[in-house]
TIVO-2410 file (N, C-alpha, C; in nm, 3 decimals):
# residues 67
REC num residu      c1      c2      c3 atome chaine
REC   1      M   0.075  -0.102   0.017     N      A
REC   1      M   0.003  -0.001   0.004    CA      A
REC   1      M   0.107   0.122   0.008     C      A
REC   2      G   0.208   0.111   0.082     N      A
REC   2      G   0.281   0.238   0.082    CA      A
REC   2      G   0.346   0.287  -0.057     C      A
REC   3      R   0.374   0.151  -0.102     N      A
REC   3      R   0.464   0.163  -0.208    CA      A
REC   3      R   0.391   0.230  -0.347     C      A
REC   4      F   0.260   0.176  -0.339     N      A
REC   4      F   0.195   0.251  -0.444    CA      A
REC   4      F   0.164   0.427  -0.420     C      A
REC   5      G   0.120   0.424  -0.280     N      A
REC   5      G   0.118   0.567  -0.274    CA      A
REC   5      G   0.280   0.661  -0.315     C      A
REC   6      I   0.351   0.629  -0.292     N      A
REC   6      I   0.492   0.680  -0.308    CA      A
REC   6      I   0.509   0.685  -0.449     C      A
REC   7      I   0.475   0.560  -0.555     N      A
REC   7      I   0.477   0.575  -0.672    CA      A
REC   7      I   0.368   0.697  -0.733     C      A
REC   8      S   0.228   0.663  -0.671     N      A
REC   8      S   0.132   0.763  -0.735    CA      A
REC   8      S   0.194   0.907  -0.718     C      A
REC   9      A   0.254   0.931  -0.587     N      A
REC   9      A   0.312   1.076  -0.573    CA      A
REC   9      A   0.368   1.150  -0.650     C      A
REC  10      I   0.503   1.015  -0.694     N      A
REC  10      I   0.612   1.088  -0.794    CA      A
REC  10      I   0.507   1.078  -0.941     C      A
REC  11      F   0.451   1.013  -0.949     N      A
REC  11      F   0.384   1.032  -1.113    CA      A
REC  11      F   0.302   1.177  -1.088     C      A
REC  12      I   0.242   1.186  -1.019     N      A
REC  12      I   0.152   1.333  -0.963    CA      A
REC  12      I   0.234   1.469  -0.993     C      A
REC  13      F   0.348   1.409  -0.916     N      A
REC  13      F   0.466   1.576  -0.917    CA      A
REC  13      F   0.502   1.575  -1.057     C      A
REC  14      F   0.563   1.495  -1.141     N      A
REC  14      F   0.590   1.496  -1.234    CA      A
REC  14      F   0.509   1.547  -1.349     C      A
REC  15      V   0.385   1.502  -1.347     N      A
REC  15      V   0.289   1.498  -1.441    CA      A
REC  15      V   0.249   1.673  -1.449     C      A
REC  16      L   0.235   1.704  -1.291     N      A
REC  16      L   0.220   1.868  -1.264    CA      A
REC  16      L   0.340   1.932  -1.304     C      A
REC  17      F   0.459   1.893  -1.303     N      A
REC  17      F   0.573   1.993  -1.351    CA      A
REC  17      F   0.608   1.994  -1.473     C      A
REC  18      I   0.563   1.884  -1.573     N      A
REC  18      I   0.577   1.885  -1.722    CA      A
REC  18      I   0.480   1.971  -1.782     C      A
REC  19      R   0.371   1.941  -1.686     N      A
REC  19      R   0.221   2.034  -1.747    CA      A
REC  19      R   0.282   2.190  -1.745     C      A
REC  20      L   0.324   2.245  -1.581     N      A
REC  20      L   0.348   2.378  -1.577    CA      A
REC  20      L   0.469   2.406  -1.698     C      A
REC  21      L   0.561   2.296  -1.719     N      A
REC  21      L   0.698   2.329  -1.787    CA      A
REC  21      L   0.640   2.360  -1.944     C      A
REC  22      V   0.554   2.285  -1.996     N      A
REC  22      V   0.511   2.329  -2.133    CA      A
REC  22      V   0.442   2.415  -2.150     C      A
REC  23      E   0.331   2.462  -2.043     N      A
REC  23      E   0.300   2.586  -2.047    CA      A
REC  23      E   0.365   2.699  -2.057     C      A
REC  24      E   0.456   2.705  -1.975     N      A
REC  24      E   0.571   2.812  -1.984    CA      A
REC  24      E   0.649   2.831  -2.060     C      A
REC  25      L   0.675   2.701  -2.167     N      A
REC  25      L   0.759   2.718  -2.279    CA      A
REC  25      L   0.660   2.777  -2.395     C      A
REC  26      Q   0.544   2.741  -2.385     N      A
REC  26      Q   0.441   2.783  -2.468    CA      A
REC  26      Q   0.450   2.965  -2.509     C      A
REC  27      K   0.452   2.992  -2.352     N      A
REC  27      K   0.433   3.130  -2.329    CA      A
REC  27      K   0.564   3.242  -2.365     C      A
REC  28      G   0.688   3.142  -2.391     N      A
REC  28      G   0.832   3.227  -2.419    CA      A
REC  28      G   0.913   3.190  -2.358     C      A
REC  29      G   0.911   3.120  -2.218     N      A
REC  29      G   1.013   3.071  -2.155    CA      A
REC  29      G   1.000   3.019  -2.013     C      A
REC  30      F   1.085   2.922  -1.958     N      A
REC  30      F   1.030   2.921  -1.818    CA      A
REC  30      F   1.136   2.979  -1.715     C      A
REC  31      D   1.038   3.070  -1.615     N      A
REC  31      D   1.148   3.122  -1.514    CA      A
REC  31      D   1.138   3.044  -1.398     C      A
REC  32      F   1.209   2.989  -1.338     N      A
REC  32      F   1.223   2.916  -1.216    CA      A
REC  32      F   1.173   2.999  -1.092     C      A
REC  33      K   1.234   3.119  -1.069     N      A
REC  33      K   1.206   3.221  -0.986    CA      A
REC  33      K   1.059   3.241  -0.967     C      A
REC  34      K   1.002   3.248  -1.074     N      A
REC  34      K   0.873   3.310  -1.119    CA      A
REC  34      K   0.748   3.177  -1.063     C      A
REC  35      N   0.810   3.070  -1.101     N      A
REC  35      N   0.730   2.936  -1.077    CA      A
REC  35      N   0.756   2.863  -0.932     C      A
REC  36      L   0.836   2.900  -0.863     N      A
REC  36      L   0.899   2.838  -0.780    CA      A
REC  36      L   0.762   2.787  -0.652     C      A
REC  37      E   0.674   2.912  -0.665     N      A
REC  37      E   0.568   2.859  -0.538    CA      A
REC  37      E   0.463   2.760  -0.600     C      A
REC  38      K   0.455   2.784  -0.757     N      A
REC  38      K   0.375   2.675  -0.785    CA      A
REC  38      K   0.461   2.519  -0.780     C      A
REC  39      I   0.543   2.510  -0.802     N      A
REC  39      I   0.642   2.395  -0.797    CA      A
REC  39      I   0.635   2.336  -0.642     C      A
REC  40      V   0.658   2.445  -0.573     N      A
REC  40      V   0.626   2.364  -0.389    CA      A
REC  40      V   0.479   2.317  -0.408     C      A
REC  41      H   0.400   2.416  -0.432     N      A
REC  41      H   0.257   2.365  -0.420    CA      A
REC  41      H   0.213   2.171  -0.478     C      A
REC  42      Y   0.292   2.149  -0.587     N      A
REC  42      Y   0.321   2.069  -0.645    CA      A
REC  42      Y   0.367   1.963  -0.541     C      A
REC  43      L   0.484   1.978  -0.502     N      A
REC  43      L   0.538   1.877  -0.383    CA      A
REC  43      L   0.464   1.898  -0.263     C      A
REC  44      I   0.376   1.993  -0.223     N      A
REC  44      I   0.310   1.994  -0.133    CA      A
REC  44      I   0.173   1.879  -0.134     C      A
REC  45      I   0.133   1.885  -0.228     N      A
REC  45      I   0.037   1.824  -0.290    CA      A
REC  45      I   0.076   1.642  -0.317     C      A
REC  46      A   0.201   1.633  -0.373     N      A
REC  46      A   0.274   1.461  -0.366    CA      A
REC  46      A   0.282   1.440  -0.232     C      A
REC  47      V   0.321   1.490  -0.159     N      A
REC  47      V   0.382   1.487  -0.002    CA      A
REC  47      V   0.238   1.443   0.077     C      A
REC  48      T   0.134   1.503   0.026     N      A
REC  48      T  -0.011   1.502   0.098    CA      A
REC  48      T  -0.053   1.376   0.042     C      A
REC  49      V  -0.037   1.324  -0.085     N      A
REC  49      V  -0.088   1.154  -0.154    CA      A
REC  49      V   0.005   1.078  -0.052     C      A
REC  50      V   0.128   1.088  -0.043     N      A
REC  50      V   0.214   0.987   0.059    CA      A
REC  50      V   0.158   0.971   0.176     C      A
REC  51      V   0.145   1.088   0.260     N      A
REC  51      V   0.088   1.081   0.384    CA      A
REC  51      V  -0.054   1.029   0.397     C      A
REC  52      V  -0.120   1.040   0.314     N      A
REC  52      V  -0.277   0.953   0.284    CA      A
REC  52      V  -0.293   0.798   0.267     C      A
REC  53      S  -0.192   0.790   0.171     N      A
REC  53      S  -0.192   0.663   0.133    CA      A
REC  53      S  -0.158   0.564   0.232     C      A
REC  54      I  -0.077   0.605   0.327     N      A
REC  54      I   0.015   0.526   0.405    CA      A
REC  54      I  -0.073   0.517   0.554     C      A
REC  55      P  -0.098   0.419   0.605     N      A
REC  55      P  -0.228   0.387   0.716    CA      A
REC  55      P  -0.169   0.465   0.817     C      A
REC  56      E  -0.032   0.451   0.842     N      A
REC  56      E   0.036   0.537   0.975    CA      A
REC  56      E   0.006   0.664   0.931     C      A
REC  57      G   0.026   0.706   0.840     N      A
REC  57      G   0.019   0.894   0.820    CA      A
REC  57      G  -0.130   0.948   0.841     C      A
REC  58      L  -0.248   0.887   0.878     N      A
REC  58      L  -0.353   0.951   0.886    CA      A
REC  58      L  -0.370   1.046   1.002     C      A
REC  59      P  -0.292   1.030   1.103     N      A
REC  59      P  -0.268   1.146   1.221    CA      A
REC  59      P  -0.226   1.259   1.168     C      A
REC  60      L  -0.135   1.224   1.074     N      A
REC  60      L  -0.025   1.340   0.995    CA      A
REC  60      L  -0.137   1.415   0.925     C      A
REC  61      A  -0.223   1.368   0.816     N      A
REC  61      A  -0.313   1.374   0.712    CA      A
REC  61      A  -0.424   1.447   0.810     C      A
REC  62      V  -0.479   1.428   0.897     N      A
REC  62      V  -0.542   1.511   0.988    CA      A
REC  62      V  -0.519   1.666   1.019     C      A
REC  63      T  -0.397   1.644   1.103     N      A
REC  63      T  -0.298   1.757   1.136    CA      A
REC  63      T  -0.292   1.830   1.013     C      A
REC  64      L  -0.225   1.836   0.884     N      A
REC  64      L  -0.241   1.849   0.774    CA      A
REC  64      L  -0.370   1.936   0.757     C      A
REC  65      T  -0.439   1.887   0.737     N      A
REC  65      T  -0.590   1.916   0.663    CA      A
REC  65      T  -0.655   2.032   0.776     C      A
REC  66      L  -0.634   2.048   0.924     N      A
REC  66      L  -0.678   2.150   1.015    CA      A
REC  66      L  -0.558   2.246   1.007     C      A
REC  67      A  -0.411   2.237   0.971     N      A
REC  67      A  -0.352   2.330   0.975    CA      A
REC  67      A  -0.429   2.479   0.884     C      A
***
């Protein structure tokens, strides 16, 4: 169960990052500093997927949700 969550989180992060990269390159260029907030947000989504997919991570998921 935990392995599936980690693989899913990595897949989700790369799909979101590649989508952002393609969108920005179509606009004319990729500025890392400008998109750093989005990349961090994608990383938070990936970590949340891992935390929720592992049964021991349920208390941490509740804490993240309420924070």
